[in-house]
N, C-alpha and C positions, 0 to 999 in steps of 0.2 A: 049872468053877466058874460059878455063877449070879452074874455081876458085879453086877447091880442089886440082888440080894438082899443080897450081901455088903456093898455100899456103904451100904445102909440100916442094916445091923447096926453098921458102924463109926460112922456118923453119930450113931446113938442114944446112943453112949457118949462123945461129945465135948461139952465145955462150949461155951457160946456164944462165949467168947473163942477157943477152938481152932477152931471153925467159921469164924469171921471170919479167923483167921490163915491158913487154907488158901486164902483167896481172893486171895492175892498170892504172888509167887514168893519162893523162898529167896534167890536172887541173880539175876544176869542170865540164867542158863540153866537153872535147876533149880526144880522145885516143892518145897514144903516136905515134910519127912518128919516122921512122928510115931511114934516107936519104940514107945510104949506101946499104940498102936492098930494095930501091925503094918502101918503104911503107910509104904513107902519113898519116896524122892525119885526123880524121873525127870528126864532131861535132854532139852532141846529145842535144836535148833541151826539156824542159817540155811541156806537153800538159795537158789534152787530148782534151779540147773543144776549143783550140786555140793554137797558137805558142807563147811560152814565151821564146824568144831568148834574152839572155843578151849578149851585146857586150863588156861592160866594167866591170860591177860588176860580182862577182862570188859567188852567193848564191843559195841555193835550197829551200829558204823559201818564195819566191815571194815578197821579200822586195825591191830588187834592180830594177832599171829601165830597162825595156825590150823594144824591138822594137815594133812598132805598128803593130797589126795584127787583123784579124777578131775574135771577141769573139762570138762563136756559143753557143747555149743553152747547159747547162750541162747535164750529163748522166741521172740525175734524171728525166729530162723532155723528152729527146730524146727517152728514153726507152718507154715512154707512146705513142709514135707513132706506136710501134709494126711494124715498116716498115723498113726492112733491106735494101731495095733499097734506101730509103731516107738517112739512115745513111751511106751507101756507098758513096753517092754523097757528103755528108758532109766530110767524110774521104778523098775523092779525092781532095776536095778543100783545106783541110789542107795539103795534100801532095804537092799541087801546091805552097802553101805559104812556105813550107819547102824548096822546090827546089829553089824558088826565093831567099831565104835567105841563101842558101848553108848549110842547116841543113840536115844531113844524116839519123838521127833516131829521131822520135817523141816519147816521153816517155808517152805512153798510148796505149790502153785504160785501165781503172781500172774496173775489173769485179768481185770484191769481193762481197760476199753475204751481203744483208742488214739484219743481224741477229737481230739487234735492231734499232728502229728509232732514238735512242739517239747518234748513232755514228756520230761524228762531221764531218766526211768526206763522208757521205752518198750521198751528192750532186754529187760526182764524180763517183758513182757506179750506175749501171743500175736497179737492181731489187732484190727482195727477192726470185725469182725463178731462178734456175740455167739454165734452158733451154732458158729463155728470155735473161739472161745475156750473155750466150755463143753465142747465135745467133746474138744479137746486136753487141757484141764485134767482132765477126767474120766479120760482114758486115763493121764495122768501119775499121778493119785491111785491108781488101781487098781493100777498097777505098784508103787509104793512100798509100798502097804498089803498087797500080796500077800506081802511079806516080814515082816509083823507089825510094821511101823513106821507110825506115824500121820503124817498130813500136816496142814498148816494152810492152808486156802484163804483167799487174801488178794487185795486189801485191801477188805473189805466195809464201805462201797461208795462209788462215785463218787470214788475217789482217782485222778483223771486228770491231775494236774499236781503238780509238786514246789514251785512257788512258793507260800509260805504254807500248805503242806499240812497243818500242825498246827493251823490255826485258820480257814482260809477256808471260807465256806459255799457249797456248790454248789447253785445255784438251778435246779431241774429240774422241768418239768411232770410230772404223775403218769403220763401214758401213756408218755412218753420214759423215765422212770425204770424202769418195769416192763418195757417191751418191749426196751429197749436196755441199760441199765446194770445191772439186776438179773438179766436173762435168763441170762448165762453162769454166774452163781452158782447159779441155780435148776437149770440143766442139770447142773452138776457135783455139787451136793448130792444130787439125786435119783438120778443114775446111778452115783455112786461113794461116797457116804456118807463124806466125810472125817471123820477123828476130831475135828478142831477147825476152826473158822472164826475168822479174825483180823479184828477190826473195824478200820476205817481211822481215821486221825487227824481228818480233816476233819469239818465239819458238812454236813448235808443239809437244805436249806431251813431253816436256822437252828438245828438241833439236832445236837450232837456225835454221831457214830456210836457212841461208847462209852456213851452214855446215851440212845440212840434206841430206845424201846420198840417203835415201829412197825416199825423195821428188824429188831431182834434177836429180838423175840418175836412180834409180830402176823404178820410175813411169814415170817421164817426158821423159826420153830418151829410156829406155828399153821397157816400156809398151806402151807408146804413140808414139814411134819412132820419137821424136823430134830431129832435127839435127842442130838447130840454136844455138845462143849464150845465156848464162845465165849471167846476170849482177846483181850486188847487188843494193838494194835500197841505197840511198846516206847515207853512214855511217853505213850500216848494218853489216859490216864485223867485226868478233870478232877474231877468230883464223884463219889466212889466209891459213895456211898449211892445216888445216882440211877442209876449204872451197874448195881448189883446189882438194883435194882428193874426196870430195863429188860431184864435178861437177860445182862449181861456177867459171866461166871463167874470168870475168872482175870485178875488184873492183873499185867502184866509190864513192866519187870523188878521184882524184889523191891526194896522200898524201906525195909527195916528196920522195917516196921510203922507207917510214917508215917500211912497211911490207916486202919489198923486201929483206932486210938484214936478217930478221928472216926466210923467206922461204929459202934463200940460205944456211943459217946455218943448217936448218932442212934437206936440200938436202945432205949437206956434212956429216950430222950425220946419214943419212940413214932413216929419218922419212918420206921422200917423194921421189919418183923416178922421173927420167927424163921423163919417159913415161907419167906419170900423169901430169907433167908440160907441156909436148908437146901437149897433148890433148886440154888443155885450150888455150895455145898460138896459136895453129893452128886455133881454132875457132875464136879467135880475128882477126887473119890475114884474114880469110875468110870473116868476116864481113866487114872489111875495103875494101877488094878487090871487094866485092859485091856492096858496096856503090859507089865505084868509077866507076864500069862498068854500073850500073843502072842509073847513073846520068848525062847524056849528057846535053849540054847547050840547053835551051829552052826559047823562048820568050813568056812572058806572057802579055796579054793586058787587061787593065781595071779590074784587080782582085778585086779592092776595091768595085766597084758597084755590080759586079756579085756575089761575095761572101756575101756581105751585103744582097742582095735580097734572097740568099739561106738561110742565117741565119734567116731571117724573115719567110720564107717558113717553115723551120724546126720547129720554135716556133709555128706557126699557126697550123701545122698538128700534133703537140704533146700536145698542151694545153688540159686540161681535164675540161669539164663542169660537175661539181659535182652535181649541183642542178639547176633547172630552173622551178620554180613553176609558173603555169598559163602562161607559155610562156612569161616570163619577158623579155628574150632575143629572138631575137635581138632587139636592141633599135631603135627607130625612131629619126631622127634629129629634129622632131617637138616637142619632149618631153621636158619638163622643167627639167633640170638636175643639180644636185650639185655633184661636185667631191671633195672628202674628203680624207685626208691621205697624209703624207709627201712623201710616196713612189711614189705618182703621179708626183712629181717634182724631186725626188732623188731616182730613181728606184733601187731595188736590183736585179741585173741581172747575178751575178756570185758569186762564193764562194771565201774564203780567203785561202791563202796558196801557195803552189808551182804551182797551176794551175791558178793563178791570171793573167789575160791577160790585156795588155795595148791596149784598143780597138781603132779601126779606127775612130769610131763615136759611139754615143749613142742616140737612139730614145727615147725622153722623152714623157711619156704618155700624160701629159697635152698639150704639143705642138702638138702632132699628132692627138689628139681628136679635137683640135681647127682647125687644117689644114683640117680635114675631114668634117668640117662643123657643128660640135656639138656646141651648145650654153650652157654655164654652168657657175655656180658660183664655186669658189674654197675656201676651208679652209684647213689649215694645219692639224688640228684635233688632232695630237699628235706630240711629238718630238722624233725623232729616238734616240737621246742621252739620253732620259728619264730625262733630267734636267729641261726643261721648265715646267711651271705651267700647269698641265694637265686639271684642271677645267676651266681655261680661254680658252684653246684651244677647249675643248668640247663645251663650251657655244657659241663660234664663229661658230662652225660647225652646231649646232642646229639652230642658228640664220639665217644662209644663206640657210637652208633647208626648211624653212617654206612654200614657194610657189613652191616647186619642186615636180615633179611627181615621180621621182626616184633618189635615192642617190647611187653614185658609190663610194665605200669605198675601197681604196688601203691599204692593211694590210699584215702582215707577220712577218718575223724574221729579225731583224737588223743583220749586219755582225758579231757583237760580240757574237751572240747567237749560231753560228755554224761555225766552222773553222777547217781546218786541225790542228792536234795537241791537240785538245780539244774535249771532248764529252759533249753533253748537259746533264744536270741533270734532266730535265723534258721536256715534249712536249708542255708545256704551252706557249702561246704567251705572249708578254709584257703586264703587267697590264693596262698601259695607253691606249693601243689599244683595249683591251677587254672592258674596261670601256666606251670608246667612242662608240663602236658598240652597247653595251648594252643600252646606253642612246639614241642612234639614233633609235634603235628598238622601244623604248617607244613612238616615234613620230607617229607610225603607217604607215610610208612611206614604199614604196617598196624599198628594199635595195639589191644592187648587191655588193658582196665582191669579189674583185680581189686579190687573194693570191700570194705573192711572198716569197718563202721560199725554202730551199734545201731539206727538209724532212717533214714528216707529223707533224702536230700540232693539239693540242686539239681544238675542235670547239664547245664551249658551246652555240654559237649563231646559230648553224646549222639549228635548227627548227624555228628560228624566222626571218631569212632573206629570201628573195625571190629567190635569185640566187647566186651561188658561182662558179667563174671561177678560176681554178688553173693554174697558169703560172709557178710554181716552179722557177727556175733561167733561164730565157729565152734568155740570150745573149743580144748583142748590139741592136738588132731589137725589143726589148720588147715593146716600145711605139706603133710602127706600128702594131705589132702582136695583141696587146690588142685591138686596134682600129678596125682592120679588123674583129676580132672575135665578138666583141659586136655589131658591125654595121650589121653583117650578110653577109659581103662581103666574108667571109670564114666560112664554117660550121664546128664547132668543131668535131674532130674525135679521139682525144686522149683518152686513157683508162689507169687506174692506173696500174702501174707495181709493186706496193707494197700496203699492207693493211694500211688503215688509222684507227688506233684504237680509242676507245673512251677516254681512260685515261691511264696514265702510268702503273698502276697496272695490266691492262689487257694483257700486253705483256708477252709472255711465258718466255722471258729472264729476267723479272723484278728482280727476286731474284739472278740472276747470271750475272749481268752486272754492272760495268766492272770487277768484280772479286776482288781479294785481291791484295796485293803488287806484288806477284809472279805468280799467277795463275788465270785463268778464266775457270770455269767448264761449258762445253756445255751440261748441264744436260737435256736440252729440245730436244736433238737429232736433227732430221730433222723436228720436229714439230714446225716450225717457220712460221710466216706469215699466209697465207691462209691455209696452211696444218694443222696448229693448230686450227684456228678458225672454219673451216668447219668440222673438226673432232670432236671438242668439242661442237659445236653448240653454240658458244659464240658470242653475237652481236658485231658489229663493227660500226664505223661511216660510212665508205665507204669501200667496199671489193675490194681486188685485182681484176682487169679487169673491174671495174665500170667506166662508162663514158657516158655522154649523148650527144645527137645530136639535131639539129633543125628539123630533120626528124625522122621517125620511121622505124624499120626493123622487118620483120617477118620471123621466121625460120620454115622449114617443111621438110618432106621427108628425114629423116636421114637414111643413108644406110651404113652398114659396110661390107666391102669385104676384109677379111684378115687384112692388115694394112692400107688399104685405107678407109678413112672416107669421105663420101660425103653428102651434104645437100643443100637445096635451101634457098637463102636469097632474100626476096622481099622488095623493098623500098615502104612502104605503106604510106609515108608522102607526104609533099608538096614541098620538097627541095631535090636536088641532094646531095648525101653525100658519105663519105667513111666509111666503117664498118670493124672493126676488129672482126673476128670470132675466137672462142676458142674451142679446143677439150680437154676435161678432161677425165681421166680414173680412174676406181675403181676396186679393186681386192678383192671382198667379200669372196672368197673361199680360198684365199692364207693363208698358215700357217705362212707366214713371215709377221710381223707387217708392216703396211703401212698406209699412210694418207687416209682419206675417199675419197678425190679427188686429183688428181695429173695432172698438166698441161702436155699434150702430144704433142700439136701443136697449131699454130695460123697462121692466114692469113689476110691481109688487102686488101680490094677490093673496088673500086669505083662503085657505083650503082645509076643510074638515077631514077627519080621519076617514079613509076609504073613498073620499070624494075625488072625482077628476074634473079638471076645468080646462077648457080650450082657451088658450091665450093668443091674442092677436096683437102684434106690434107693427105699426106702420113706420117704415124706414124713410127718413127724409132723404131726398136726392143728394143733399149736400154731403151725407155720410158715405156716399158712393163716388165722391168726386175729390179732385185735388185742385190746388190753386196754381193756375198757370201764371208764372211770373211775367212772361212777355206780354200776355193779353191783359193781365191784371184782372182776371176773372176766373170763375170756377168751371172746370171741365170734368165730365164723367170719365172714370178709368175705363180703358179699353179692355175688351175680352171678357171672359166669363167672371162671374162673381160667386164665390163660395160662401154660403151662410152657415153659421154654427149657432145653435141655441142650447141653453142649459143653465145649470145652477151656478157655474163659475167657469172661468177661462180654461181650467184644467178638466172640466167635466161637461163636454159639449157633444151634441149629436149634429152631424153635418148634412148639408144638402147633397154633397158628393165628397169623395175622399180629399182630405187636405194634404197636399204635397208638402214635403219639407222645403224650406227655403234653400235655393241653390247658392245664394250669395251671403257672405257675412255682412254684419252691419257696417263694418269698416269699409267694405267695397261699396255698399249702398250709399254711405255718407259722401263718397267722392262724386256721386251723381247729383247731389243737391247743389243749388245755386251757391256760388261763392259769396262770402261776406268778408269785408275788410277785417283783417286781424292785426291790429296795431302791434308794434314792437313792444314787448313787455317793458314796463317802466320800473325804475328802482325807487329809491327814497326821494322825496321831494327836496329840491335844492332852492337856494336863493336865486333870484328875488321871488319872495312869496307874494301872491296876489289875493284878491277877495275870493278867488276860486279855491284857495287852500283852506286848511282847517287846523285845529290844534294838534291833531295827530301828526300832521306834516311838519310841525315846528318843534316837536318833543325832543328832537335830537340836538337842539340848540340850548345853551345854558339858560337863556332868558325864557325860552319856551317851557323848559322843565320846571323852573321856578314858578312861572305863571300857572301852569297846570296844577302843581302841588298846592299852591295857595287856593286856587279855585275849588279843588276837590276838598280841601280842609274846611272851607266855608260851607260847601254843600253838605258835608258830613254833620256839621253843627246845626244847620238850619233846616234840613230836610230829614224827616223821620218817616221811613216807609220800609216795607219788607225788602229782603235781600235782592230779589229780582228787579224791583223797581229801582233801587239804588244803582244797580249795574247798568240798567237801561239808560238812566239819566246821564251817567258818566260817559257811556258809549256815545250817546247823542251829542253831548258837549264836545267830545273829542272829534267826532266825524262830521259835525255840521259845518258846512262852508262858511267862511267869515261873512259873506253877504247875507246868508240866511240867519246867522247868529245875530247880526245887527237887526235885520227886519223883524225877526221873531221875538225880540227882547221887550216888546211893548214899551219902548222908550227908555228902558234901563241903560241901554248902550246907544249912544248917539253915533251918527256917521263919522263925526269928527274924532270921537274916542276910538272907534274901530280903526280908523286910518292911522291914528297915533300908535295903537297897539301893533298894527301891521308894520309900521316904520321901525318899531322896537324889535320885532321878530327879525327884520331884515338887517338891522345895523348892530345890535348887541350880540355878544358871544352866545 
């Protein structure tokens, strides 16, 4: 079927009212159907590390019950595999589950940059490096879409925090925006052609993404030649007419036609043309037709077992061995072991929010260690709710540890510490866990810490413990993966896709995160993550690209031929292993400010003991270029280029000597294009408008009473885990009134919303 031709034929036979109707969803998860036009409805569902299909409930918060599906590791972990083939396989498996459940579009992947480790949704994002995020995202998309299932690349763009995410304006200079925050989207769009792109909630330099023509049309469609559909994040639409004119095709969730009447009125008043409406309606029709054509019936056999095994494999090949002093790992089953920490029996394996999966099964670490033949004592050590007496739990842990050779401590962040809708205020771990580890270190025993968290945490015990295994949030196979790794059945090969800083104050965004009530200034430019730390020479806990193995690798014979970089890697250890190799570039003679080192390519290779392999990495010209703001195009850096290849950013061999940077980051930042930095705003004042939110009115007496009553009703009617409760309350507080009305599915009428607004403005 010629989809574009068929879409035009259907469009020609629709009235203007019907065309406008197509531009919003039928409900939370479906597009509208039009029987007389032979146009069915298709279903979309949350991802990205599993399928969250809701059959009865209609919410985008992850609260309602969803069908059981495979919970794969989150992006924070899978990025550490640096294996696009592996993430393709994971995507393909997700596509199979979507087809089985008759879901046409999976909402993911998320490839926003990790500007700050405090972003509450970082577990859903891949990396602080745009090349890594773009390549991993493209691999995921190709995998899902190989099964005839669409994806939704999100959140376009600059959605790098949860605080005020629905209204805050990200103030970013033009070069940083293009080189850093848009780059992963460009890579994914050009390499994998996602069926849909999801616009973000926030503003960029003062304009909502949902009505940002520069973003949605000038860049996405005209510069990158994207021809798919653009969908709103759920509740991100403000002015629907402006959104259509900017290139936002589909508004989600469905709102009972609330915006349709406004668009129709604007059409009749000449504020929007039928041609502008047609462009969006045609792309909606094309998406539906494509989903129908790409989705023939297919029989699936034993997906539960094969996908679970894949989830375990992905976790094993992504986990990062941060430290392994005196070859503490792998462990022998003859060793006397104590296992400590509630995460060993209640593992944290996924994040909270719209990506929360109802897993087919969960491998519990305690059970899998026992199944593998390990003999051990167990103590809870700490209470995840932080309510139980910590001293009693610590004493119990010390008591069972007396005759042990090694202590395995499961630690990390409880769900309440990081979730969609809320940012962390610090990278510190819970005090009860830190106190436990500190006291255990005083015993002089060897200690292995297994970390379960969605983002970096402060590690005050780093130099006191023997080994640290980072699992991030490793999906339903967590227990099996941990067991395989610490027993040596699998050789760790993951490497960090983000920098682990020493303390909060070290982060270059520390003074500008999360910003004020209306704005967040990206004053650090593209000097985030390793770009900042390598340029400034500032120490970190563990650098981007760090990761150990049970074997060792040696690099030699670096050769550069144009854009082809080749080198030899030899396995000099006693175990077969997989090695991720990196190529970084430096531009010491360029007049354009740049970071001291910039990732230009990476490759993962399996190398047997004693074997040498010649690795070739072709560098894209874009990695040697900068974005020229005046010409709005890419230009190659002037002067010589120094190439460095190796196992990590701290262990490179260079094409020639790398000179120290002569200028500080502070001086380099002054050479970046200027961006408007609005005057910091204080508390919201009357008169409140539909742009305000409940958080803005909480200083008024009526606002306090309204919020208290609302939260009391929520506590009685919604039962979910702690992180979900916090997320929903944060969303309720920070959702602009216009979005609260639109997203209420008819529970709040426009008249009611305006009445509430009047009360907020006129009552005490």
